[in-house]
TORKOL-4160 file (C-alpha; in steps of 0.2 Angstrom, whole numbers, padded with zeros to 4 digits, m for minus):
451
<pt num="1" X="0661" Y="0458" Z="0518"/>
<pt num="2" X="0664" Y="0439" Z="0528"/>
<pt num="3" X="0654" Y="0424" Z="0526"/>
<pt num="4" X="0645" Y="0430" Z="0544"/>
<pt num="5" X="0641" Y="0448" Z="0540"/>
<pt num="6" X="0632" Y="0441" Z="0523"/>
<pt num="7" X="0622" Y="0429" Z="0530"/>
<pt num="8" X="0617" Y="0442" Z="0544"/>
<pt num="9" X="0614" Y="0455" Z="0532"/>
<pt num="10" X="0603" Y="0443" Z="0521"/>
<pt num="11" X="0593" Y="0436" Z="0537"/>
<pt num="12" X="0585" Y="0455" Z="0539"/>
<pt num="13" X="0583" Y="0455" Z="0524"/>
<pt num="14" X="0572" Y="0438" Z="0520"/>
<pt num="15" X="0552" Y="0442" Z="0516"/>
<pt num="16" X="0547" Y="0435" Z="0532"/>
<pt num="17" X="0558" Y="0446" Z="0542"/>
<pt num="18" X="0552" Y="0461" Z="0532"/>
<pt num="19" X="0536" Y="0456" Z="0530"/>
<pt num="20" X="0534" Y="0456" Z="0551"/>
<pt num="21" X="0541" Y="0474" Z="0553"/>
<pt num="22" X="0532" Y="0480" Z="0539"/>
<pt num="23" X="0514" Y="0475" Z="0550"/>
<pt num="24" X="0521" Y="0482" Z="0567"/>
<pt num="25" X="0526" Y="0498" Z="0561"/>
<pt num="26" X="0507" Y="0500" Z="0550"/>
<pt num="27" X="0499" Y="0492" Z="0567"/>
<pt num="28" X="0510" Y="0502" Z="0580"/>
<pt num="29" X="0500" Y="0517" Z="0579"/>
<pt num="30" X="0484" Y="0506" Z="0583"/>
<pt num="31" X="0493" Y="0500" Z="0601"/>
<pt num="32" X="0498" Y="0518" Z="0606"/>
<pt num="33" X="0482" Y="0524" Z="0601"/>
<pt num="34" X="0474" Y="0510" Z="0611"/>
<pt num="35" X="0486" Y="0509" Z="0625"/>
<pt num="36" X="0479" Y="0528" Z="0631"/>
<pt num="37" X="0462" Y="0519" Z="0637"/>
<pt num="38" X="0452" Y="0534" Z="0630"/>
<pt num="39" X="0433" Y="0530" Z="0634"/>
<pt num="40" X="0424" Y="0522" Z="0621"/>
<pt num="41" X="0415" Y="0533" Z="0605"/>
<pt num="42" X="0402" Y="0524" Z="0594"/>
<pt num="43" X="0408" Y="0509" Z="0582"/>
<pt num="44" X="0410" Y="0520" Z="0566"/>
<pt num="45" X="0419" Y="0531" Z="0574"/>
<pt num="46" X="0433" Y="0518" Z="0582"/>
<pt num="47" X="0433" Y="0512" Z="0566"/>
<pt num="48" X="0437" Y="0528" Z="0556"/>
<pt num="49" X="0449" Y="0533" Z="0567"/>
<pt num="50" X="0459" Y="0513" Z="0567"/>
<pt num="51" X="0456" Y="0515" Z="0548"/>
<pt num="52" X="0466" Y="0529" Z="0547"/>
<pt num="53" X="0478" Y="0528" Z="0560"/>
<pt num="54" X="0485" Y="0511" Z="0548"/>
<pt num="55" X="0482" Y="0520" Z="0535"/>
<pt num="56" X="0493" Y="0533" Z="0536"/>
<pt num="57" X="0507" Y="0524" Z="0545"/>
<pt num="58" X="0508" Y="0513" Z="0529"/>
<pt num="59" X="0506" Y="0528" Z="0516"/>
<pt num="60" X="0522" Y="0534" Z="0529"/>
<pt num="61" X="0532" Y="0516" Z="0526"/>
<pt num="62" X="0527" Y="0520" Z="0506"/>
<pt num="63" X="0543" Y="0531" Z="0505"/>
<pt num="64" X="0554" Y="0516" Z="0511"/>
<pt num="65" X="0547" Y="0505" Z="0499"/>
<pt num="66" X="0549" Y="0515" Z="0485"/>
<pt num="67" X="0565" Y="0522" Z="0486"/>
<pt num="68" X="0574" Y="0506" Z="0480"/>
<pt num="69" X="0584" Y="0503" Z="0496"/>
<pt num="70" X="0596" Y="0486" Z="0496"/>
<pt num="71" X="0592" Y="0481" Z="0513"/>
<pt num="72" X="0574" Y="0482" Z="0507"/>
<pt num="73" X="0574" Y="0474" Z="0491"/>
<pt num="74" X="0590" Y="0464" Z="0492"/>
<pt num="75" X="0583" Y="0448" Z="0496"/>
<pt num="76" X="0564" Y="0448" Z="0488"/>
<pt num="77" X="0569" Y="0454" Z="0473"/>
<pt num="78" X="0564" Y="0476" Z="0466"/>
<pt num="79" X="0551" Y="0472" Z="0456"/>
<pt num="80" X="0541" Y="0460" Z="0469"/>
<pt num="81" X="0542" Y="0476" Z="0483"/>
<pt num="82" X="0539" Y="0491" Z="0470"/>
<pt num="83" X="0523" Y="0480" Z="0466"/>
<pt num="84" X="0521" Y="0478" Z="0486"/>
<pt num="85" X="0523" Y="0496" Z="0486"/>
<pt num="86" X="0508" Y="0498" Z="0473"/>
<pt num="87" X="0497" Y="0486" Z="0480"/>
<pt num="88" X="0497" Y="0495" Z="0496"/>
<pt num="89" X="0495" Y="0510" Z="0490"/>
<pt num="90" X="0480" Y="0503" Z="0483"/>
<pt num="91" X="0473" Y="0497" Z="0499"/>
<pt num="92" X="0477" Y="0512" Z="0510"/>
<pt num="93" X="0468" Y="0525" Z="0498"/>
<pt num="94" X="0452" Y="0515" Z="0502"/>
<pt num="95" X="0453" Y="0515" Z="0520"/>
<pt num="96" X="0456" Y="0533" Z="0518"/>
<pt num="97" X="0442" Y="0534" Z="0505"/>
<pt num="98" X="0429" Y="0528" Z="0515"/>
<pt num="99" X="0439" Y="0536" Z="0534"/>
<pt num="100" X="0427" Y="0550" Z="0532"/>
<pt num="101" X="0410" Y="0544" Z="0529"/>
<pt num="102" X="0412" Y="0535" Z="0543"/>
<pt num="103" X="0410" Y="0544" Z="0557"/>
<pt num="104" X="0394" Y="0546" Z="0567"/>
<pt num="105" X="0398" Y="0558" Z="0580"/>
<pt num="106" X="0394" Y="0579" Z="0576"/>
<pt num="107" X="0409" Y="0592" Z="0572"/>
<pt num="108" X="0405" Y="0605" Z="0585"/>
<pt num="109" X="0415" Y="0617" Z="0597"/>
<pt num="110" X="0424" Y="0604" Z="0608"/>
<pt num="111" X="0416" Y="0606" Z="0627"/>
<pt num="112" X="0426" Y="0610" Z="0640"/>
<pt num="113" X="0419" Y="0593" Z="0651"/>
<pt num="114" X="0426" Y="0582" Z="0637"/>
<pt num="115" X="0443" Y="0581" Z="0637"/>
<pt num="116" X="0445" Y="0565" Z="0630"/>
<pt num="117" X="0437" Y="0573" Z="0612"/>
<pt num="118" X="0421" Y="0558" Z="0616"/>
<pt num="119" X="0408" Y="0569" Z="0610"/>
<pt num="120" X="0414" Y="0578" Z="0596"/>
<pt num="121" X="0425" Y="0579" Z="0582"/>
<pt num="122" X="0440" Y="0588" Z="0584"/>
<pt num="123" X="0440" Y="0598" Z="0567"/>
<pt num="124" X="0447" Y="0614" Z="0563"/>
<pt num="125" X="0446" Y="0624" Z="0548"/>
<pt num="126" X="0463" Y="0621" Z="0548"/>
<pt num="127" X="0461" Y="0603" Z="0552"/>
<pt num="128" X="0449" Y="0602" Z="0541"/>
<pt num="129" X="0459" Y="0609" Z="0523"/>
<pt num="130" X="0473" Y="0598" Z="0527"/>
<pt num="131" X="0461" Y="0583" Z="0528"/>
<pt num="132" X="0451" Y="0588" Z="0512"/>
<pt num="133" X="0465" Y="0591" Z="0500"/>
<pt num="134" X="0477" Y="0577" Z="0507"/>
<pt num="135" X="0461" Y="0567" Z="0503"/>
<pt num="136" X="0461" Y="0574" Z="0486"/>
<pt num="137" X="0478" Y="0574" Z="0484"/>
<pt num="138" X="0479" Y="0555" Z="0486"/>
<pt num="139" X="0467" Y="0551" Z="0473"/>
<pt num="140" X="0477" Y="0562" Z="0460"/>
<pt num="141" X="0493" Y="0552" Z="0466"/>
<pt num="142" X="0484" Y="0532" Z="0467"/>
<pt num="143" X="0477" Y="0536" Z="0447"/>
<pt num="144" X="0490" Y="0542" Z="0441"/>
<pt num="145" X="0500" Y="0530" Z="0445"/>
<pt num="146" X="0488" Y="0517" Z="0439"/>
<pt num="147" X="0488" Y="0526" Z="0420"/>
<pt num="148" X="0505" Y="0532" Z="0422"/>
<pt num="149" X="0507" Y="0525" Z="0403"/>
<pt num="150" X="0491" Y="0534" Z="0396"/>
<pt num="151" X="0497" Y="0550" Z="0404"/>
<pt num="152" X="0505" Y="0563" Z="0391"/>
<pt num="153" X="0520" Y="0568" Z="0397"/>
<pt num="154" X="0536" Y="0559" Z="0402"/>
<pt num="155" X="0540" Y="0548" Z="0415"/>
<pt num="156" X="0555" Y="0559" Z="0423"/>
<pt num="157" X="0539" Y="0571" Z="0423"/>
<pt num="158" X="0529" Y="0559" Z="0433"/>
<pt num="159" X="0542" Y="0553" Z="0445"/>
<pt num="160" X="0545" Y="0569" Z="0453"/>
<pt num="161" X="0528" Y="0580" Z="0451"/>
<pt num="162" X="0521" Y="0561" Z="0461"/>
<pt num="163" X="0540" Y="0561" Z="0474"/>
<pt num="164" X="0534" Y="0580" Z="0478"/>
<pt num="165" X="0517" Y="0575" Z="0480"/>
<pt num="166" X="0519" Y="0561" Z="0491"/>
<pt num="167" X="0528" Y="0571" Z="0500"/>
<pt num="168" X="0516" Y="0585" Z="0501"/>
<pt num="169" X="0501" Y="0571" Z="0505"/>
<pt num="170" X="0515" Y="0567" Z="0521"/>
<pt num="171" X="0516" Y="0584" Z="0529"/>
<pt num="172" X="0497" Y="0587" Z="0525"/>
<pt num="173" X="0492" Y="0571" Z="0532"/>
<pt num="174" X="0501" Y="0575" Z="0548"/>
<pt num="175" X="0493" Y="0589" Z="0552"/>
<pt num="176" X="0477" Y="0583" Z="0550"/>
<pt num="177" X="0482" Y="0568" Z="0559"/>
<pt num="178" X="0489" Y="0579" Z="0573"/>
<pt num="179" X="0479" Y="0594" Z="0573"/>
<pt num="180" X="0460" Y="0585" Z="0573"/>
<pt num="181" X="0464" Y="0567" Z="0579"/>
<pt num="182" X="0456" Y="0562" Z="0593"/>
<pt num="183" X="0470" Y="0550" Z="0600"/>
<pt num="184" X="0486" Y="0556" Z="0590"/>
<pt num="185" X="0485" Y="0573" Z="0601"/>
<pt num="186" X="0493" Y="0561" Z="0614"/>
<pt num="187" X="0512" Y="0563" Z="0615"/>
<pt num="188" X="0519" Y="0546" Z="0609"/>
<pt num="189" X="0507" Y="0545" Z="0596"/>
<pt num="190" X="0512" Y="0564" Z="0590"/>
<pt num="191" X="0531" Y="0556" Z="0591"/>
<pt num="192" X="0532" Y="0541" Z="0581"/>
<pt num="193" X="0522" Y="0553" Z="0568"/>
<pt num="194" X="0532" Y="0568" Z="0568"/>
<pt num="195" X="0545" Y="0552" Z="0566"/>
<pt num="196" X="0542" Y="0543" Z="0552"/>
<pt num="197" X="0539" Y="0561" Z="0543"/>
<pt num="198" X="0554" Y="0565" Z="0546"/>
<pt num="199" X="0558" Y="0545" Z="0538"/>
<pt num="200" X="0549" Y="0551" Z="0523"/>
<pt num="201" X="0555" Y="0565" Z="0520"/>
<pt num="202" X="0573" Y="0561" Z="0519"/>
<pt num="203" X="0568" Y="0547" Z="0511"/>
<pt num="204" X="0565" Y="0560" Z="0497"/>
<pt num="205" X="0579" Y="0570" Z="0503"/>
<pt num="206" X="0591" Y="0555" Z="0499"/>
<pt num="207" X="0580" Y="0548" Z="0483"/>
<pt num="208" X="0583" Y="0566" Z="0476"/>
<pt num="209" X="0598" Y="0572" Z="0481"/>
<pt num="210" X="0610" Y="0563" Z="0491"/>
<pt num="211" X="0608" Y="0549" Z="0478"/>
<pt num="212" X="0611" Y="0561" Z="0463"/>
<pt num="213" X="0629" Y="0570" Z="0472"/>
<pt num="214" X="0636" Y="0552" Z="0477"/>
<pt num="215" X="0634" Y="0548" Z="0458"/>
<pt num="216" X="0641" Y="0562" Z="0453"/>
<pt num="217" X="0656" Y="0558" Z="0462"/>
<pt num="218" X="0658" Y="0541" Z="0453"/>
<pt num="219" X="0656" Y="0547" Z="0435"/>
<pt num="220" X="0658" Y="0533" Z="0420"/>
<pt num="221" X="0664" Y="0538" Z="0405"/>
<pt num="222" X="0656" Y="0528" Z="0388"/>
<pt num="223" X="0670" Y="0517" Z="0384"/>
<pt num="224" X="0662" Y="0508" Z="0367"/>
<pt num="225" X="0647" Y="0503" Z="0358"/>
<pt num="226" X="0646" Y="0490" Z="0346"/>
<pt num="227" X="0631" Y="0482" Z="0338"/>
<pt num="228" X="0629" Y="0463" Z="0343"/>
<pt num="229" X="0613" Y="0457" Z="0338"/>
<pt num="230" X="0598" Y="0464" Z="0326"/>
<pt num="231" X="0594" Y="0481" Z="0334"/>
<pt num="232" X="0605" Y="0476" Z="0351"/>
<pt num="233" X="0620" Y="0485" Z="0357"/>
<pt num="234" X="0629" Y="0485" Z="0369"/>
<pt num="235" X="0637" Y="0499" Z="0379"/>
<pt num="236" X="0653" Y="0497" Z="0389"/>
<pt num="237" X="0656" Y="0509" Z="0404"/>
<pt num="238" X="0670" Y="0513" Z="0414"/>
<pt num="239" X="0674" Y="0526" Z="0429"/>
<pt num="240" X="0682" Y="0542" Z="0424"/>
<pt num="241" X="0692" Y="0538" Z="0443"/>
<pt num="242" X="0693" Y="0528" Z="0452"/>
<pt num="243" X="0686" Y="0510" Z="0456"/>
<pt num="244" X="0672" Y="0503" Z="0446"/>
<pt num="245" X="0654" Y="0497" Z="0457"/>
<pt num="246" X="0656" Y="0480" Z="0465"/>
<pt num="247" X="0640" Y="0469" Z="0459"/>
<pt num="248" X="0636" Y="0452" Z="0458"/>
<pt num="249" X="0632" Y="0441" Z="0440"/>
<pt num="250" X="0615" Y="0444" Z="0435"/>
<pt num="251" X="0611" Y="0462" Z="0445"/>
<pt num="252" X="0607" Y="0480" Z="0438"/>
<pt num="253" X="0606" Y="0495" Z="0438"/>
<pt num="254" X="0597" Y="0510" Z="0433"/>
<pt num="255" X="0610" Y="0520" Z="0421"/>
<pt num="256" X="0607" Y="0538" Z="0415"/>
<pt num="257" X="0620" Y="0543" Z="0398"/>
<pt num="258" X="0627" Y="0562" Z="0395"/>
<pt num="259" X="0616" Y="0571" Z="0407"/>
<pt num="260" X="0618" Y="0572" Z="0427"/>
<pt num="261" X="0612" Y="0562" Z="0437"/>
<pt num="262" X="0598" Y="0577" Z="0444"/>
<pt num="263" X="0590" Y="0576" Z="0427"/>
<pt num="264" X="0579" Y="0559" Z="0433"/>
<pt num="265" X="0585" Y="0552" Z="0417"/>
<pt num="266" X="0588" Y="0536" Z="0423"/>
<pt num="267" X="0584" Y="0515" Z="0413"/>
<pt num="268" X="0588" Y="0499" Z="0422"/>
<pt num="269" X="0599" Y="0488" Z="0413"/>
<pt num="270" X="0606" Y="0472" Z="0418"/>
<pt num="271" X="0626" Y="0472" Z="0418"/>
<pt num="272" X="0628" Y="0457" Z="0402"/>
<pt num="273" X="0648" Y="0458" Z="0408"/>
<pt num="274" X="0650" Y="0449" Z="0426"/>
<pt num="275" X="0662" Y="0456" Z="0442"/>
<pt num="276" X="0677" Y="0447" Z="0434"/>
<pt num="277" X="0675" Y="0459" Z="0421"/>
<pt num="278" X="0680" Y="0475" Z="0432"/>
<pt num="279" X="0683" Y="0490" Z="0430"/>
<pt num="280" X="0674" Y="0486" Z="0412"/>
<pt num="281" X="0653" Y="0484" Z="0414"/>
<pt num="282" X="0645" Y="0481" Z="0400"/>
<pt num="283" X="0627" Y="0482" Z="0397"/>
<pt num="284" X="0616" Y="0473" Z="0382"/>
<pt num="285" X="0600" Y="0486" Z="0374"/>
<pt num="286" X="0590" Y="0480" Z="0362"/>
<pt num="287" X="0581" Y="0495" Z="0354"/>
<pt num="288" X="0564" Y="0495" Z="0359"/>
<pt num="289" X="0555" Y="0511" Z="0351"/>
<pt num="290" X="0562" Y="0525" Z="0366"/>
<pt num="291" X="0577" Y="0532" Z="0371"/>
<pt num="292" X="0584" Y="0514" Z="0365"/>
<pt num="293" X="0583" Y="0519" Z="0348"/>
<pt num="294" X="0598" Y="0529" Z="0349"/>
<pt num="295" X="0608" Y="0518" Z="0358"/>
<pt num="296" X="0621" Y="0514" Z="0343"/>
<pt num="297" X="0623" Y="0534" Z="0341"/>
<pt num="298" X="0631" Y="0537" Z="0358"/>
<pt num="299" X="0647" Y="0544" Z="0357"/>
<pt num="300" X="0660" Y="0535" Z="0365"/>
<pt num="301" X="0670" Y="0547" Z="0378"/>
<pt num="302" X="0650" Y="0551" Z="0385"/>
<pt num="303" X="0647" Y="0554" Z="0403"/>
<pt num="304" X="0638" Y="0541" Z="0413"/>
<pt num="305" X="0630" Y="0537" Z="0430"/>
<pt num="306" X="0626" Y="0522" Z="0439"/>
<pt num="307" X="0615" Y="0519" Z="0451"/>
<pt num="308" X="0614" Y="0500" Z="0462"/>
<pt num="309" X="0617" Y="0486" Z="0459"/>
<pt num="310" X="0598" Y="0479" Z="0460"/>
<pt num="311" X="0592" Y="0463" Z="0460"/>
<pt num="312" X="0591" Y="0448" Z="0464"/>
<pt num="313" X="0591" Y="0438" Z="0449"/>
<pt num="314" X="0609" Y="0429" Z="0456"/>
<pt num="315" X="0618" Y="0414" Z="0463"/>
<pt num="316" X="0625" Y="0421" Z="0479"/>
<pt num="317" X="0617" Y="0409" Z="0493"/>
<pt num="318" X="0608" Y="0399" Z="0480"/>
<pt num="319" X="0614" Y="0379" Z="0481"/>
<pt num="320" X="0607" Y="0367" Z="0467"/>
<pt num="321" X="0614" Y="0353" Z="0457"/>
<pt num="322" X="0616" Y="0360" Z="0440"/>
<pt num="323" X="0610" Y="0377" Z="0431"/>
<pt num="324" X="0595" Y="0380" Z="0419"/>
<pt num="325" X="0597" Y="0398" Z="0410"/>
<pt num="326" X="0580" Y="0400" Z="0403"/>
<pt num="327" X="0583" Y="0417" Z="0392"/>
<pt num="328" X="0570" Y="0425" Z="0379"/>
<pt num="329" X="0578" Y="0439" Z="0369"/>
<pt num="330" X="0588" Y="0454" Z="0374"/>
<pt num="331" X="0585" Y="0444" Z="0395"/>
<pt num="332" X="0602" Y="0435" Z="0390"/>
<pt num="333" X="0608" Y="0448" Z="0395"/>
<pt num="334" X="0609" Y="0444" Z="0414"/>
<pt num="335" X="0611" Y="0424" Z="0407"/>
<pt num="336" X="0625" Y="0430" Z="0400"/>
<pt num="337" X="0636" Y="0440" Z="0416"/>
<pt num="338" X="0630" Y="0424" Z="0425"/>
<pt num="339" X="0640" Y="0412" Z="0411"/>
<pt num="340" X="0652" Y="0424" Z="0410"/>
<pt num="341" X="0658" Y="0423" Z="0430"/>
<pt num="342" X="0653" Y="0403" Z="0429"/>
<pt num="343" X="0669" Y="0402" Z="0413"/>
<pt num="344" X="0679" Y="0416" Z="0427"/>
<pt num="345" X="0678" Y="0403" Z="0441"/>
<pt num="346" X="0679" Y="0386" Z="0432"/>
<pt num="347" X="0661" Y="0381" Z="0440"/>
<pt num="348" X="0662" Y="0362" Z="0436"/>
<pt num="349" X="0643" Y="0360" Z="0438"/>
<pt num="350" X="0632" Y="0353" Z="0426"/>
<pt num="351" X="0622" Y="0370" Z="0415"/>
<pt num="352" X="0607" Y="0371" Z="0402"/>
<pt num="353" X="0605" Y="0386" Z="0393"/>
<pt num="354" X="0589" Y="0386" Z="0384"/>
<pt num="355" X="0587" Y="0401" Z="0371"/>
<pt num="356" X="0571" Y="0408" Z="0363"/>
<pt num="357" X="0572" Y="0425" Z="0349"/>
<pt num="358" X="0559" Y="0427" Z="0334"/>
<pt num="359" X="0572" Y="0426" Z="0320"/>
<pt num="360" X="0589" Y="0421" Z="0320"/>
<pt num="361" X="0600" Y="0438" Z="0318"/>
<pt num="362" X="0593" Y="0442" Z="0334"/>
<pt num="363" X="0603" Y="0428" Z="0345"/>
<pt num="364" X="0616" Y="0438" Z="0354"/>
<pt num="365" X="0633" Y="0433" Z="0356"/>
<pt num="366" X="0632" Y="0414" Z="0348"/>
<pt num="367" X="0650" Y="0413" Z="0343"/>
<pt num="368" X="0655" Y="0416" Z="0361"/>
<pt num="369" X="0642" Y="0407" Z="0369"/>
<pt num="370" X="0649" Y="0392" Z="0356"/>
<pt num="371" X="0664" Y="0394" Z="0366"/>
<pt num="372" X="0659" Y="0393" Z="0381"/>
<pt num="373" X="0650" Y="0376" Z="0377"/>
<pt num="374" X="0671" Y="0371" Z="0380"/>
<pt num="375" X="0674" Y="0378" Z="0396"/>
<pt num="376" X="0658" Y="0378" Z="0405"/>
<pt num="377" X="0649" Y="0356" Z="0407"/>
<pt num="378" X="0637" Y="0369" Z="0398"/>
<pt num="379" X="0619" Y="0363" Z="0385"/>
<pt num="380" X="0614" Y="0374" Z="0375"/>
<pt num="381" X="0598" Y="0375" Z="0364"/>
<pt num="382" X="0592" Y="0390" Z="0352"/>
<pt num="383" X="0574" Y="0389" Z="0348"/>
<pt num="384" X="0567" Y="0403" Z="0336"/>
<pt num="385" X="0551" Y="0407" Z="0330"/>
<pt num="386" X="0554" Y="0412" Z="0313"/>
<pt num="387" X="0568" Y="0399" Z="0309"/>
<pt num="388" X="0578" Y="0400" Z="0293"/>
<pt num="389" X="0579" Y="0387" Z="0276"/>
<pt num="390" X="0591" Y="0374" Z="0287"/>
<pt num="391" X="0588" Y="0378" Z="0302"/>
<pt num="392" X="0592" Y="0360" Z="0311"/>
<pt num="393" X="0589" Y="0372" Z="0329"/>
<pt num="394" X="0572" Y="0369" Z="0342"/>
<pt num="395" X="0558" Y="0378" Z="0335"/>
<pt num="396" X="0543" Y="0389" Z="0342"/>
<pt num="397" X="0542" Y="0399" Z="0359"/>
<pt num="398" X="0548" Y="0390" Z="0376"/>
<pt num="399" X="0533" Y="0380" Z="0379"/>
<pt num="400" X="0529" Y="0364" Z="0391"/>
<pt num="401" X="0534" Y="0354" Z="0373"/>
<pt num="402" X="0549" Y="0361" Z="0373"/>
<pt num="403" X="0554" Y="0365" Z="0391"/>
<pt num="404" X="0548" Y="0343" Z="0394"/>
<pt num="405" X="0561" Y="0337" Z="0381"/>
<pt num="406" X="0576" Y="0347" Z="0385"/>
<pt num="407" X="0573" Y="0343" Z="0403"/>
<pt num="408" X="0570" Y="0325" Z="0404"/>
<pt num="409" X="0583" Y="0320" Z="0416"/>
<pt num="410" X="0583" Y="0311" Z="0434"/>
<pt num="411" X="0586" Y="0325" Z="0447"/>
<pt num="412" X="0579" Y="0341" Z="0440"/>
<pt num="413" X="0572" Y="0345" Z="0455"/>
<pt num="414" X="0588" Y="0349" Z="0465"/>
<pt num="415" X="0593" Y="0362" Z="0450"/>
<pt num="416" X="0592" Y="0380" Z="0451"/>
<pt num="417" X="0584" Y="0388" Z="0440"/>
<pt num="418" X="0586" Y="0406" Z="0430"/>
<pt num="419" X="0571" Y="0414" Z="0420"/>
<pt num="420" X="0572" Y="0431" Z="0412"/>
<pt num="421" X="0563" Y="0439" Z="0397"/>
<pt num="422" X="0547" Y="0449" Z="0393"/>
<pt num="423" X="0533" Y="0447" Z="0410"/>
<pt num="424" X="0522" Y="0433" Z="0400"/>
<pt num="425" X="0537" Y="0423" Z="0396"/>
<pt num="426" X="0543" Y="0423" Z="0414"/>
<pt num="427" X="0524" Y="0418" Z="0419"/>
<pt num="428" X="0523" Y="0405" Z="0404"/>
<pt num="429" X="0538" Y="0397" Z="0409"/>
<pt num="430" X="0537" Y="0398" Z="0429"/>
<pt num="431" X="0520" Y="0390" Z="0427"/>
<pt num="432" X="0528" Y="0376" Z="0414"/>
<pt num="433" X="0541" Y="0373" Z="0424"/>
<pt num="434" X="0528" Y="0371" Z="0441"/>
<pt num="435" X="0520" Y="0357" Z="0428"/>
<pt num="436" X="0536" Y="0348" Z="0427"/>
<pt num="437" X="0535" Y="0344" Z="0446"/>
<pt num="438" X="0550" Y="0361" Z="0450"/>
<pt num="439" X="0549" Y="0367" Z="0467"/>
<pt num="440" X="0545" Y="0387" Z="0466"/>
<pt num="441" X="0560" Y="0388" Z="0479"/>
<pt num="442" X="0574" Y="0382" Z="0465"/>
<pt num="443" X="0563" Y="0396" Z="0452"/>
<pt num="444" X="0574" Y="0412" Z="0452"/>
<pt num="445" X="0565" Y="0429" Z="0441"/>
<pt num="446" X="0565" Y="0446" Z="0440"/>
<pt num="447" X="0551" Y="0457" Z="0429"/>
<pt num="448" X="0559" Y="0472" Z="0422"/>
<pt num="449" X="0544" Y="0486" Z="0426"/>
<pt num="450" X="0550" Y="0499" Z="0438"/>
<pt num="451" X="0544" Y="0513" Z="0445"/>
């Protein structure tokens, strides 16, 4: 990709551009309804129709937001994309829940002289049924999404039923809008609904069929598995044929091990290797009480599939006088990817790594990090909450006092800060950096909580 093309793609992905495009699509049905210049009905009826038009458009855009499309998430991060998806789902649900209760116009058979539908609601038995079923299905989908972790079945089951339920909801909503909607029956608005529903259903096809097919054509195998710290393993995959996936240091993929990609059994892991290490791609994975407890027993040669890359925890298109990496626990994985790439490129900038763990045995790649201090202008600070006797490093969490002592230098506001670790740590470190005067635009982080 040329530099000009990269700038163009990133401009398309800018959050302000995406938000503007989202608002345009969400309000377009309302604009097309206004242009019909139909005789006005009571205010509550018009408000109800407006809420329904906007909410259905928002619902159909949700398919694109949740589809892990890099053109959407590359600049703002897939964590923020998914959070936006969740917030939008709750907002549109409120719109649709109140929509049927606002009408004051009576439900009756159409009157021959009422060609614009100003005097009665044009509900038929079929459109009433699709409206009620869709209304209930939307509530079920949103509630199950909010309480997903408390449901008595696996995430993969929830994800499949959520996707299929969303597809059914799009079809039910389209039928109800076209059959009962006063404005949606107009040719232009009807064509818009059909086009948006087609895009939404194609998104499902892409996620559940086309993307797995693409992964099947590019299989990987497990090349090695080794322990790198307490309950922490490095798993390396290599392509069975062809070239390895291209990625930027700091990004992540959804990794499938030992199963077909159609099984929807995948998990997000950051690469800890760097692009210069290709075709070898390494992941550093901590045992966390789920399937990761078996990661150390993964057999060499096992099949693997990767979907990605994703994420914006990267150095691409960012500038800073120096680099500060702040990592907690296995959050060091993407930091290692960046440091290894910086070493491969002999980057001359000054760098600092502040790395926190509970005990010394959890420190990953300690020897390699020590060697990096000779290859890079890198200063490392280890901090432990429960240090062993004789520990000479920092003690406690990565807090205001530690950051203030380690970042007490002129020009720190012009450095770049990469923060990776548990979500509470990311939030507390971000707030602490803000209190030190670091601009938010200089802080890059990404939380691993994706749907």
